[in-house]
N, C-alpha and C positions, 0 to 999 in steps of 0.2 A: 380447560381454557379455550376461548372461541375468538377467532381472529377473523378479519373482515375489512373491508375498504379498499379492496386493491385494484391498480388502473385497468381499465377494460380497454386502453389503448394503447399501451405501450410498445405492442407490435401487430402487424396485421393477422386479422382471424385467418380462417377458413373452413370452407362448408363440406359436409358430408356429402358422398356421390348421391346421395337422396335427396339433397339440399334441406333435408328437413331439420339439421343439426348446424347448430354455428361451434367450432371451437375457436375462444377467446384466450390467449394469453393473460393471465393474472398471477404475478407475481411470481414466486416456484412452483407452481400449478397452471394445470391450462382445465380453464371450467367450459363445460359442455352446455350449451341452450338449445332449447325448443326454438326452431323459428317460428311454429307458428301458435307460442303461446309468450314466448320471450323469457319464460322461466328456466332457472337452471335444473337440468335432468341427471348430470354427473361430474365429475371431476377426475383429474388425472394428478395423482399425488407421486413426486418419486423426485424431484430435482432438487436440490440444497443451492441454488442461487434463482435469478430472474429467468423464466423463459424468454428468448427472444425468436424462436419460429418453432411453429406449426404446420405441418403438409400433410394432407391427408393422400394417400396412397389411390390412383384410381384406378378404380374398379367396378366391379357390378353394385349395384343399391343395395346387396345384400352386405357384403364385407363391408367392416368397418375400421381399416387400420389408419396408422397417421405416425410420422417420424417429429421427434421434437428434439432442439436445442437449446442449450443454456449456459449463462455465463458460469455454471459450475463446470465447465467445460467438457460435459455426458451429451451425448447423443441417443436418445430412448427410440425404441420401438413400443408401441401399444395398441391393443385391440381395445379400442375407446368406448363400444358396446358395451363391455364386460364389466367396470373397464380391469385389463389385465396388462402388465409389463411383459413383453416379451422378450427384448432384449435393451443391453446397456453397451454403449461405446463411450470408452473414455480416451481422447485427445490432449487432455491436460492444459488445455488452453480455454480460456473462456471465447465462447463464441459467442458471436454481436447478429449473423447472419447465417442462414444455410440455403442451398437449393440443390435439388436433386432432379437434371435433366433426364436421367436415363427414365424415370416414371413417366414422362411425358411421352417417349418415342421407343418403349423396350421394345426389343426384338427376342425372336427365340432362335437361336445358334444352330447349324447343319444338325448336332447330334440330341437335340430335342431337349437342349438343357436351356436355362436361362443364365444369361451373361450375367456379371459379376455386379452388381449395384455400386454408385458414385455417387457421393455429393461432395458440393463444392463449400466450404465454410471459410467465413471473412473471421478471422480468430485475431487476439489479442494477443501480444507476447508481452510477458510480465517484464519488466527491465530491473534488473538494479538499481539500487541508489545511486551508486558510484558511476554507472555509466549515463552517456550525453543525454540532456533532456530532449535533443532534437533526433534523437535516433526513429527510426521505423517501428510504430508500435503496430501496426497494420499488417495481416498479412492473409491471401488468399491462397487457402491449400483443400489438397485432395482427400478422401477419405472413402475408402473401400468398406462400405455396408455391408458386405458377405463377410470378409475374412475380418472385419472389426479394429480395423487400423489406420493409419494416415498412410497417403501412398509416398514412398522413401522418394526426393530427389524433385518433387513436384513442387513447386512454388508460384503459382500466376502472377502473382505480384506482392508490391511491398507498399505501405504507405503510412502517412507518418500517424493515423489513428484509423482504429477499423469502423465499418460501416455497414450499409446495406446492400445486399446484392439482388438486381433485377432477374429475372428469365423470361426468355419470351415463351407466346404461349405454347409452342411444343418443344421448346428446351433446346432449339436448336443453337440459339445465342445466350450471353449471360453477359452483364454488363455493371460497372461501376461509375459511381459520380466520385471524382477527386478535384475539387475547388472548380477550376473552367474547365474541366475536360473532362471528355468518357474514355474508359477504356471499355471495350468491346472484345469480345473472345469468341469463335467459333466450335462449339462442342462437338466432336466427330461423332458422325453418326453409330458407327460403333467403337464405344469410349474402352478403355482399356489402361491399365498402369501405365502404359508405354505406348505414347501418343503425341504426334506435335499439334499446336496449337496456334493456329491463326489468331492474329488479332490487329485492331487497328484506333486509331484515337479520332476524336470528334473535338473540338476545339470551339469556345466560348467566348465574350469578353468581360464575363460574367460569372459568379459563384453559379454553378448549377447545382438545383434542389429536387429535381424529379425527372424521372426516366421511365418511358416504354417501348415496347415493343411491337410492331404491326402484327397480325396474326399469320400472314398471308403473303407480305412484300417487304421488300428491303427497306423499309420505312421506320426512322426512328424518332421517338418526339422527347423535347426535354423543357423544362420549366427552369425559370432562374430566379435571384431573390429581386429583382424588379420587379416580376410579374408577367415577363415575356416566356412564349413559348416558342420553341421552334424547330422546324420541322424539317428532319432530313431525309430526303429522298436518293434512291438510287445508292443505299450505303454499302461499302465494301465488294462493289463488282469487281474491283480489279484485284483486292487481295482474297476474297474467299469464293470466288469464283474459280472451278475448275480448268477451264480456257483461260489465254490471255483473250482480251477486249483489244477490237481493233481501235487503233488510235487512241484507247481509254487513257494512258499516261502523258499526254500531249496536249490534252485537252485545255484551252485556255479559260482564262479566268471567266470570262464573258460567256463561255460552254457552262460555266458553274457557278450559278449568279449563287450570292450569298455561302459560300463554301470557303471558309479558312485556309491559307497555308496550302499545305499539301495534304488534307485532310480525303479521306476516300470516301467522295460521296458525289451527286452528280449535280446537287440542288440542295438550297436550304432558304426555307421561308420562316418568316417571321411573323408571329399573331401576338397583340396585346390589347387583352380586356381587363386582366386582374390589375388590380393597384397595389398589391403586396405579393411576398413570396407565395409561387405555385407549389403546394403541397403533394397536391393529388393530380397524377395524369395514369389514363388507360384507355385502350383501346376497346370498340367493342366487339363481340364475339365475330362478325362478319367482316371490320376493320373498314367501316363504311365511315363510325363518328369517335370522335375521340373527347373522353370526358375530362373535366380540368376542377380543379377547386384549391381555396386556399384559406386566407385569414377572411375573407370577407362572408364567410360563413354560405356560399351559393355555389350551385353546381354547375358548370356550364356544358352543355354539349355542342360540340362543334361540328357540320359536316365535312367530311376530310377533304372532298374534290372541292367544292366552292368556298369554304371557312363561315359559312353562315352557322348563326350559333343560335340557340334557347337557352333557357334559364328553370334554374331549380331555386328559387329564393328562398329567403327566410327560413334557414335552416339552423341560426340561430347560435352557432360556433362555427369558427375555425375548422375547417375538411382536414384528417389526417390522412386515413387512407379507403379506397374504394374497390372492391372484392364482388367480382360476379360469382355466382353460382352456376352447377351443372345445369340448374333450371333457366333457361334465357330469362327470364322473367323476373328473376328475383336478385338484389344485390344487396351490397351492405355497404353503409358511410360509416365510419369511426370519426369521432366528433373531439376535437381537444375540452369538451365539458364533461368526457368521461361517459360519452353517450355512443350506441352502436345504434344506427338507424336502416331497418329491411326498407327496402326500396322496392319497389313494382316498376321494374325498368322501363314496359310498354307504355304505362300510363305516366309515369314518375309522381307516383303520389307513396306516403310514406303508410306502411302497413301496422308497424308498431316499432320501439325503440327497447332495447337493453341497456337500461340506467344503474353506472356505479355512483358511487358517491362522489358529490361536485370536487374538482382537484381546487386548491387554492391556485388564483389567478397571478402569475408572476408578472403580468401587464395592469394589475391592480397594487401592486406593492408600494409604489409611491405614492397613494394616495391614504394616509394616516387614518385610523378608523376604520375603514373599511371591513366589514367581515370578519373583525378581529375574532370573535368569538362564534363558535360553533355550539349554541344550546341545546343541553340536553334535558327532557321529561324523565325524571329519574324512575316515575311510574311504570310508565312501558316501554321503555330501551328506545323511543326515537328522539333522534337528534334533528334539530332544524340548521341549515347551512343558509348562509346567506351568498349568493350567487352574482356575479357581473352584470346577468343579463337584468337585473331589478328583479328577483324573482327569490324566495327562500324553498329550499328542497328540505323536504321531512323525508329521514332516510330509516329504518329499521335497525337496530345494531343487530338483531338476533335473528333476526331474516335475511339480513346482509341486503337488501332491496329496496328501491324508493318505494315511496307511500304515495306521496302528492307534490306538487310543486304549488306555489300560492304566488301569483304576478302581484307585486309589490306597489309599484308605481306603473301606472298605465303610458308607457313610453315604448317606442320602437327600437330595440336594440340591435346595430348592427355591428358584427365583431369588429374591433379594431377603431371602431368610432371613438372622440374625444369623451372620456366619462362627465356625464353632467350631474348626477344625481349617485350617490353611495346610498345603502343600505348600513346605516352604523349599529344598530343594538336591535336585538329579539331578546322577547322574554315571554315567557309560558307559564299561565298556570299549571298547578301541580295536577288536576285531573284531563288538563291537555283541551279543555274548554275555550279557553280564552289564550288568546295572541296579543301582543303589543310589538310594536315595531318603529323604530326612530328612522327616519330617512332624510337627507341634507342636499338641498341644491347648491350645487357648487357653483361661486361668483363669475362672472362672467366679467374679465378687466377690473376686478375690486366691489361689482355691484350685481345685487340681485339674489343674494346669500337666502335660502329659506328652509327652515326647521319645520318638519312634520312630524306630529304625534300620531299611531294608528292603533285603535284597536279592533281585534277580528274575534268573530265567535264562530265556531264548529258547528254544523247543524248537526242534530241529533241522529239523523237517519242518512245521510250525504256522506256525514265527515268530513265535509271540504269545510273550508274559513271562507268565512265571508265576511267583507268589510263592514262595521257596525259604525264608530265613529270615526273623525278625521278633526283635529286639531290642528291647527296653522299657527307656528311659534310660540308654542307653548310658554315658553319661557321668553317670552320678547326676542331678541336677537342673540341670545345665549345658547351656547350650545348644550344638549345633554349627555349627562355624563354616565347615567347607568337608569335603568326600568328595573322594580322588582315587584312581583306581584302575590299578593298576601296568599298563604296557603290555605287557609279557613275561610274563607271567603271573597268576593267581587270587588275585591278594592286592589291598587296598583300606587304604586310612587314612583315621580320621575325627580331624577336630582338634576341641578343643573350649575354648571360653571360660573352661570352669572351670580350667583349668591342666594339660591333660594330652591325649595324643593315642593312640589305640589302634591296632593293627594286627591287620586281620582276614582271615584266609586261610579259601580254600575247599577244605578236605581231600581232596574226590574229585577234583581237577584240572581236568578238564575236566566241561563241563554233558553231565548221562546224554541219552540218545537218548531215553527214555520223555517222556512229553509232560507229566507230574503233578509231576516232580522231585521226588517225596518223599523220595529217597534224599540229594540234594543239600542241602549244610548250610554254612553259614559260623560260624566261631569265632574267640576272640580270641587270636591268634597272641604280641601281647608291647601291654603298655603303654609310653608316654615321657614325660617331663617335665622342664623347664629352669626352675627355681628358681621354680617355682608360677606363672611367668607364663602368662597367658592366650596360648594357640595358636589363632593368628587364621588360616593358610593353611597349606596342604600341595602338596607335586607332588612326582612320581617322574620324575627323570633317564631317557631314550629308551629306554636298554640296563634300565632298572630296578635298577640296583645302587645309586643313591643315593637318600635319603629327604630332602629339604627342607621342615623343617616352620618357620615363623614362630613364635616365643615375643616376641609383640609386637612391641619394635622390633630386635630382633636375628634371627639366620638362623640355626638348627640345624641339621647337617648327620650323616644318621644312615644306618647300613647296616640295610635293613630285616628281613635274614632272620636277623640277630646283635640287632637292638636295641643297635646299639654308637652311641655318641655320636662321630664323626669329628672335627667342628670345629665352630664357634661363630664368625660372620662379621658385620659390620656394625652398625651403630648410629643408626638414620634417628632423625628427629625425631617423627614420628606411625608410628602403630603400621601394620605392613604388612598389605596386604589382598589383593594377589597378589603367586602365584609360581608362574614359568612356566620351564622349563627349554627351550634356544634349540635345539632339533632336536637333533642330532648332536654340535654343537661345545661349546666348554669354557666356554658361558657359560650364566647364570642371570641371569632378569630379575626384577626385583621393585618395587612399587607400593603406596606409601601414600597416605592421602586426608586433609584434615583442611585445617587452617588452614594450614598448610605442605607440600601433598604434593610427592612427590618420586618418580622412577622414574629405578633404577640398575640398571646391568650389570654382574655379577661374575664372575670368572674362577676357574675351579674349580680352575685349577692353582696357581694365584698367592695363593687364598681373599683376594682383595680387588678394591674395585671398582675398574672400568675408565676409568668415566664416568657420568655421569648429568644429568639434569634438572629443574626444579621445575615438573612439571606434574602435573596430576590425570588421568590416564587413566582413562576412562570403563569400556574394556575393552581388552584384551593378547590377543595371538594369535603362536605362533610355529610356523614351520616346522618340519615335521617331517625335513627334510632335508637344509636348509644354515643359515646362522647368521643370517639374517633374522627378523625379526618386527614385527609391526604393532601400532599404538598408536593407540586411537580416543580424542582429546582433546575436549572441550566446551569451546565456541567463548566462554565466559563471560570478559569482558574482553580479547579476543585480537583484535586489529588484524592484519590482511595486507594489508602493500602499503596503498591509499587507501582499503581496503573494511574495515568492519567488521563482522564476525560476530554476527547475532542468538543470542539465547538459543536452546538446544534445537538449534542449528544447530552442526556441529563439523567437525573435520578428522581424518583418517585419515593417519597418519603411518609411511610405511614405512622401517625401520633395517637396516644390517649393524652385528651385535654389534659386530664390529672396530672400527668407527668412528662415531662422535656427529654426523657430516653425516646428516641424510634423503636417503634415496635418491629419494623420490616422496612427496608429499602430495596429497589428494583432499579436495575440501569437500563434505561429505553433509551432506544436512535429518535432521531429529529424531533426533539423536544422543543423549539422554537417554535411558540404558535401554537402548543398543542392542550391541549383540555381533559380532564378529570372528572370524572364524575360516580357516584355511587348510585347502581341501577338495580331495581329489583329484581333477582334471578328470573321471575314471571310476572308478566304483566297482570296487575290488581284492578280490581275495579275499587271505586270509593268507598263502597260499603267493607271489600276485605283490607284496605292498609290498616286501617283500626289494630287490625289481629296480627300484622306482620311484625317480624324480629328480625332484629341484626342480622342474625344468620344468614335471611335468606336476600341479602344482597352481594350483589360483585362489585368490582371495581371497573369502569371504563376508562383507558386511555388512547385520546384519539391524538396521534401525532402530527405534525407540521405538515405531512402530506395528505392528512386526513386517511391515513390506515391508523386500525383501532384494535385494540384486544380488550376481551373481558376476562377477568381473574376473581378468583377469589382471593380476598385480604385476609381473609382469617387462617392462612396457614393449612385450609383445608385441602383432601388430594385433589389433583387437576383431573381424576378422572368422574369429579360430580359434574364438570363442566364439558360439551362436546369440544374435539378439538377438530378442528376440520383442515387445518396447515402450518405447517410449522411456521417462525416467524421471529425476528428479531428480539429478542426479549429474553435477559438473562437474571436471576436471583442472587443477592448478597445474604450472606448470613451474619456475619457480625459488622455492624455498620455504627454501633454506640457514638464513635468518637468523628464521624465523617466532620461533623457541620461544628465541633467545640475550636 
């Protein structure tokens, strides 16, 4: 079993001491990337839940040690160059954030020994169901890392929910955001289990979303949900100073401009450029500049003394984290599109990026049909992921890395802008040489909607997709329901809700060898319809000789070369949404959704249904070589044995088309929006595909969060596939009666 597709931006990353490696929290593991190549070089495995913090121990460039914390309640100490686990501490509370101030100002005691090392963790108290829901769930605790235990009786704060802890550059202060206020603690220079803490609060009128400490001065910056940045100066002069200040407590409000109530600060200045929530705040190493970023995808560099600013625009995605490295010329920016950009700070230019799979966008959830399907090329294990910036990302499932991106629509995209164009559909040819896309320009005030069908050809040398043909409104004003590409030739079909389908052919047969593709072109070969019914889905048989098109509730079978209607079968209760031929067998599978969903298997030789289930299929994939197929079913109102599956969970059911009894089932998480595909276990050329057997296939499950797993559906030992990390995926043994 092989897993991948983890988020690279769930927590801030950390640079190694020589700045040659970047440690990234990726699910239950920490992935180590080379900053010079952007490729993964190592991985730290051992946590049983999401890793939330990674802290590199400051030392010489030769030493490579780090601490990690996780929601599994464990703190681990690693040699990440080996990699080797050195120590594990179990505090038994899920850890959402951790800082270790002593690492930044560690001193040696008079006897020559190093003092105990302490960390501060933002943990979650797991409440019982009968306890009050409004009780505090977050708490900041102190952990003695040297003695591997929590410090009893030390609890800096309790909050309604756990969050993140921010630490000052030299570990003198730590702080947390709590709605409209900041809590700041001074960490004693000689930390121990029995010390007293001085603390202050700073208040604001809006919810605070970001916090940063100046490296040398008593200056604190905070960002809020409206895009404002607040700069407090002279913070803690009364509370944190060893001596009392003259006239300090008696200053009038006029002497403390912008400071609210009894806050311990001399002044508070407000800057406002961002139009939405501020996510990133970070002072430069010399404290002369403040960096800020948010949803706009722009990094703003503020001159602290004057408030003047300069910009790094067009980053392309909302900013989440900004991390500096021991090399003052190198920094990293983590973006919401699951990409980490390595930045040359001196020239404000990007060096390279570390890209994960594009994550689903909650911002686009309101736009029906946008990027609803991740498309899988079964021959090479590369998937096409529609993204919100009018691009399609090609991502290798086996290498767990991005291959390329294709700009589908030539429009400037600014994160947070109103969506004007959506990429509805993507289809790939079996050999990966052709891509077809459908994009829709949304109407403004009900006017101006435009559907565009595009064909793309991949260069034989560059392997990059180039635009070949553009067809505006291929089905007049009607939307396109599906695209299918013929497995054996350069033919494609588009089906329309307007009541027709069109067969498109590439007259040149094979893609040209030149990289411009100016001579390539697709034209309409034929148009078909059936009683003016909406055409809701289309699929080619494995040899390309039969085209199946769903005409709402019936299935029409066509000769695609002659555009001749061969047969009409079926009469489902709900409109058919999915059609797929089952490999090289005699069967066709159809699925309909709605109040009375149904999965049906059809015999092409007998032109009748052989068996069916009443179930709502989220996704279907058929083997390319035998009569097996897999169905992803949502768990809504589903009971398996004594267990009730929760919403968004689901089951993968493996069938043989010749028998209605399931062969195997697996429980999976995040099933809503999931995708299934049979994939060859090793990439094959077009000549090798004919010699491939069903045993060479693995099943890919991509969940709604774009995490994925590749596994053998044939009951073979998992040792035949690489196991890189643990994943929430379990198997059931006896499931023959699940759907009856």
